[in-house]
PLY file of the C-alpha trace (Angstrom):
ply
format ascii 1.0
element vertex 319
property float x
property float y
property float z
element edge 318
property int vertex1
property int vertex2
end_header
95.17 67.89 90.69
96.96 65.13 90.89
99.96 66.69 91.59
98.26 68.60 94.64
97.14 65.48 95.99
100.93 64.00 95.18
102.25 67.47 97.45
99.88 66.66 99.74
100.93 63.05 100.62
104.45 63.93 100.44
103.87 67.15 102.96
101.69 64.80 105.15
104.21 61.65 104.89
107.10 63.84 105.91
109.27 62.28 102.88
112.10 63.87 102.14
111.25 67.06 104.74
110.54 67.66 108.49
108.00 69.30 110.55
109.75 72.37 110.97
111.07 72.61 106.68
107.78 71.37 105.00
106.38 73.67 103.46
102.78 73.31 103.38
101.55 72.85 106.94
98.45 70.07 106.71
98.38 69.20 110.47
95.43 72.01 110.75
93.91 69.30 108.69
93.41 67.61 111.61
90.98 70.14 113.49
87.46 71.15 112.44
87.60 74.09 112.34
90.82 75.32 110.92
89.78 72.53 108.17
85.95 74.52 108.28
87.58 78.07 107.78
90.16 76.85 105.00
86.96 75.83 103.49
85.46 78.74 103.31
88.58 80.28 102.23
88.22 78.64 99.37
84.77 79.38 98.59
85.88 82.65 98.95
88.43 82.80 96.41
85.94 81.51 93.73
83.20 83.54 94.62
84.71 86.55 93.91
86.32 85.48 90.99
83.25 83.40 88.59
81.12 86.88 88.92
83.75 89.17 87.20
85.07 86.39 84.75
80.94 85.63 83.53
79.72 89.17 84.06
82.08 90.69 81.81
80.98 88.15 79.18
77.43 89.14 80.01
77.82 92.29 79.39
79.05 92.74 75.91
76.38 89.76 75.08
73.58 91.28 76.71
73.46 94.62 76.52
76.07 94.62 73.10
78.63 96.82 76.10
82.55 97.32 75.39
85.42 95.91 77.59
85.79 99.47 78.89
81.76 99.62 79.46
81.38 96.22 80.80
84.57 97.46 83.42
82.81 99.92 84.57
79.53 98.42 85.40
81.41 95.59 87.72
81.94 98.90 90.42
79.36 98.00 92.18
80.53 94.66 93.39
84.41 96.08 93.33
83.12 98.92 95.68
80.88 96.37 97.85
83.40 93.80 97.76
85.74 96.26 98.71
83.99 98.65 101.57
82.30 95.09 102.75
85.84 94.52 103.36
86.68 96.71 105.33
84.16 97.33 107.71
84.91 93.55 108.26
88.59 93.68 109.03
88.05 97.26 111.30
84.64 95.71 112.59
85.58 91.97 113.41
89.14 93.35 114.93
87.22 95.23 117.42
84.11 92.70 118.54
84.56 89.70 117.18
81.88 87.70 116.47
83.22 86.33 112.94
81.19 83.01 112.88
78.20 85.81 112.38
80.07 87.41 109.45
80.50 83.71 108.01
77.36 82.77 108.36
75.40 86.96 107.07
77.85 86.67 104.51
76.59 83.45 102.82
73.29 84.39 103.60
73.86 87.67 101.40
75.77 85.43 98.52
73.75 82.47 98.66
70.35 85.07 97.49
71.99 86.71 95.11
73.63 83.87 93.52
69.98 82.29 92.73
69.15 85.53 91.54
71.88 86.07 88.92
71.57 82.38 87.33
67.68 83.98 86.28
69.69 87.06 84.92
68.43 87.45 80.85
69.47 89.29 77.63
65.98 91.89 78.44
67.67 92.48 82.21
68.11 95.78 83.69
71.49 97.37 84.88
69.23 98.85 88.18
68.75 94.69 88.70
72.25 93.75 88.04
73.91 96.22 90.23
71.23 95.34 93.14
72.71 92.08 92.63
76.25 92.93 92.23
75.94 95.58 95.41
74.34 92.72 97.99
77.08 90.21 96.38
80.26 92.60 96.74
78.93 94.07 100.63
78.07 89.57 101.65
82.06 88.31 100.28
83.37 91.27 101.42
81.43 90.43 104.82
84.29 86.89 105.30
86.67 87.03 101.93
89.98 88.05 103.46
88.20 87.16 106.93
90.10 83.61 107.19
92.85 84.34 107.52
92.79 86.42 110.93
90.66 83.73 112.25
93.09 81.23 111.61
95.32 83.37 113.22
94.15 83.43 116.88
93.54 79.48 116.25
97.45 79.00 116.80
100.37 79.58 118.37
102.44 82.78 117.82
104.96 80.30 116.70
102.53 79.23 114.03
101.16 82.70 113.14
102.88 81.97 109.00
101.89 78.59 109.06
98.48 79.37 109.00
98.93 82.59 106.84
100.89 80.45 104.47
97.39 77.56 104.99
94.92 80.48 104.58
96.49 81.88 101.28
96.81 78.13 99.71
92.97 77.74 100.18
92.46 81.27 98.56
94.53 79.88 95.68
92.76 76.91 95.28
89.25 78.68 95.23
90.63 80.97 92.24
91.75 78.70 90.42
88.41 76.10 90.71
86.13 78.92 90.37
87.32 80.17 87.05
87.88 76.44 85.38
85.12 74.96 86.53
83.16 78.05 85.77
84.89 78.57 82.42
84.34 74.94 82.20
80.24 75.00 82.25
80.56 78.05 79.85
81.93 76.67 76.63
80.63 73.13 77.19
77.16 74.63 77.18
77.08 77.25 74.66
79.37 76.61 72.23
78.04 72.74 71.20
74.45 73.86 71.42
75.62 77.32 69.37
77.23 74.77 66.06
74.07 72.97 66.26
71.81 76.00 65.44
74.23 77.80 63.31
75.21 74.82 60.70
77.83 73.41 59.05
77.67 77.60 57.49
80.15 77.96 59.89
83.17 76.77 60.98
84.19 75.05 64.61
85.95 78.01 64.81
83.97 80.61 63.87
81.39 79.20 66.63
84.16 79.77 69.12
84.80 83.02 68.17
80.78 83.99 68.24
80.65 82.41 71.18
83.74 83.88 72.76
83.06 87.15 70.51
86.32 87.49 69.64
85.29 88.29 66.27
81.44 90.62 66.90
81.62 90.99 62.72
80.23 87.42 63.63
77.82 88.00 65.06
76.53 90.72 63.32
76.27 88.80 60.50
73.97 86.72 61.62
70.55 87.04 61.10
68.34 88.17 63.27
66.27 85.19 64.54
70.06 83.32 64.71
70.81 86.16 66.26
68.57 86.03 69.23
69.26 82.14 69.37
73.09 82.03 69.74
72.12 85.63 72.84
70.15 83.19 74.91
72.20 80.00 74.40
75.28 81.97 75.36
73.84 84.04 78.14
71.68 81.01 79.23
75.41 79.34 79.48
76.55 82.22 81.82
73.97 82.34 84.54
74.80 78.13 84.72
78.17 79.46 85.57
76.82 81.55 88.05
75.17 78.65 89.92
78.47 78.25 91.61
77.64 81.37 93.45
75.24 80.20 95.61
76.76 76.74 95.71
80.16 78.74 97.37
77.35 80.02 99.14
75.70 76.72 100.89
78.92 75.03 101.72
79.95 78.43 103.14
76.82 78.77 105.32
76.86 74.95 106.03
80.71 76.04 107.48
80.23 79.14 109.66
77.03 76.96 110.88
79.59 74.32 111.96
82.44 76.32 113.43
82.78 76.71 117.19
81.11 79.17 118.52
84.02 81.84 120.38
82.55 85.30 120.45
85.40 85.90 121.97
88.28 84.51 119.79
88.51 87.24 117.73
87.89 90.80 119.12
90.08 93.49 122.37
88.88 91.07 124.90
91.40 88.28 123.45
94.14 90.73 123.68
94.51 90.08 127.45
93.80 86.55 127.29
96.66 84.07 128.40
98.43 82.32 126.80
99.28 77.74 127.43
101.43 75.33 124.31
103.40 73.38 123.18
106.76 75.65 120.82
106.84 73.87 117.62
109.77 73.43 118.36
109.05 70.79 120.73
107.17 68.59 118.54
109.36 65.87 118.77
110.67 64.72 114.48
109.22 61.62 114.12
105.87 59.96 114.41
103.01 60.44 112.36
101.93 64.47 111.85
98.19 63.07 112.66
99.90 63.14 116.61
99.59 67.59 115.57
96.31 67.23 117.39
98.30 67.45 120.83
98.93 71.39 119.68
95.60 72.59 121.70
96.18 76.66 122.78
94.06 76.81 126.00
93.12 80.30 126.03
91.35 82.15 129.72
88.19 84.47 128.36
85.87 85.91 130.76
87.39 82.66 133.04
86.42 79.89 131.06
89.23 77.84 129.50
88.61 77.75 125.62
90.54 75.08 123.02
91.20 76.87 120.20
91.95 74.39 118.02
89.73 71.49 117.85
86.81 72.41 121.13
87.17 69.00 123.91
83.10 68.51 124.06
83.13 69.17 128.17
84.08 73.16 127.06
81.80 73.34 124.68
78.99 74.65 127.19
80.97 77.51 128.54
81.35 79.23 124.79
79.27 81.74 123.89
0 1
1 2
2 3
3 4
4 5
5 6
6 7
7 8
8 9
9 10
10 11
11 12
12 13
13 14
14 15
15 16
16 17
17 18
18 19
19 20
20 21
21 22
22 23
23 24
24 25
25 26
26 27
27 28
28 29
29 30
30 31
31 32
32 33
33 34
34 35
35 36
36 37
37 38
38 39
39 40
40 41
41 42
42 43
43 44
44 45
45 46
46 47
47 48
48 49
49 50
50 51
51 52
52 53
53 54
54 55
55 56
56 57
57 58
58 59
59 60
60 61
61 62
62 63
63 64
64 65
65 66
66 67
67 68
68 69
69 70
70 71
71 72
72 73
73 74
74 75
75 76
76 77
77 78
78 79
79 80
80 81
81 82
82 83
83 84
84 85
85 86
86 87
87 88
88 89
89 90
90 91
91 92
92 93
93 94
94 95
95 96
96 97
97 98
98 99
99 100
100 101
101 102
102 103
103 104
104 105
105 106
106 107
107 108
108 109
109 110
110 111
111 112
112 113
113 114
114 115
115 116
116 117
117 118
118 119
119 120
120 121
121 122
122 123
123 124
124 125
125 126
126 127
127 128
128 129
129 130
130 131
131 132
132 133
133 134
134 135
135 136
136 137
137 138
138 139
139 140
140 141
141 142
142 143
143 144
144 145
145 146
146 147
147 148
148 149
149 150
150 151
151 152
152 153
153 154
154 155
155 156
156 157
157 158
158 159
159 160
160 161
161 162
162 163
163 164
164 165
165 166
166 167
167 168
168 169
169 170
170 171
171 172
172 173
173 174
174 175
175 176
176 177
177 178
178 179
179 180
180 181
181 182
182 183
183 184
184 185
185 186
186 187
187 188
188 189
189 190
190 191
191 192
192 193
193 194
194 195
195 196
196 197
197 198
198 199
199 200
200 201
201 202
202 203
203 204
204 205
205 206
206 207
207 208
208 209
209 210
210 211
211 212
212 213
213 214
214 215
215 216
216 217
217 218
218 219
219 220
220 221
221 222
222 223
223 224
224 225
225 226
226 227
227 228
228 229
229 230
230 231
231 232
232 233
233 234
234 235
235 236
236 237
237 238
238 239
239 240
240 241
241 242
242 243
243 244
244 245
245 246
246 247
247 248
248 249
249 250
250 251
251 252
252 253
253 254
254 255
255 256
256 257
257 258
258 259
259 260
260 261
261 262
262 263
263 264
264 265
265 266
266 267
267 268
268 269
269 270
270 271
271 272
272 273
273 274
274 275
275 276
276 277
277 278
278 279
279 280
280 281
281 282
282 283
283 284
284 285
285 286
286 287
287 288
288 289
289 290
290 291
291 292
292 293
293 294
294 295
295 296
296 297
297 298
298 299
299 300
300 301
301 302
302 303
303 304
304 305
305 306
306 307
307 308
308 309
309 310
310 311
311 312
312 313
313 314
314 315
315 316
316 317
317 318
């Protein structure tokens, strides 16, 4: 994170670079909608990867499944995720209403995420598959929408920068999601398992039991100890799942506070007229904050809209 902050600071201050050649378009953070879209895309990156990582650990412990069987049981999540992404890409490009996709998908993620945190060793496959279907459909409703939304918010010459902006958000969310969920799982499971097993197992053996690197060690435990270890591991997994409803809640808030503009995406946008100061005309000197001057004025149904940062006086024209 420290290196990322230094990179952001260097790009922001234009140290040894220029606006035209800098790698990260951090001036997008100067507007509300692009910042909120960045946050949504980052949260979506974590929401997608966290259940794939943690459920692959859950099945071997709770149901004694092999790695292949655990992968097969994750198919409902993957299938509904892919189908929802395809439907989102098709329907949102036709009808717009990008804000509704984010809000609706976030609610589904929030609800399913809460239930995922209550899984136990005895939870049935039917319940888990249903939760996976809801989570996959909700996540797919907005997990890739940020790329289209960001491109529609900027001038044509800035589309490449908008895509890079969303890619960074996705990678940051994926990395943070895996790092935080993995830290929660290990910090909650290993110390508690070591306290129960006592000195009869070395710290390395405890880690192998918790990570199921050596299934024989877990099977060598008595029925009582094995049940206690399984409860600890499953509880650590479900605690890591709390990132799902946290991410869903953040996306929901961001979706609510996005500027309502049903015509930002969709067929009607194709007839919109666009005027914007080309990036090539932006002076090389000055502070990056002045990039807020870059506003895209569109005429949609006779109403002017500012895609990058809606002026308050025009808010009433948006539907």
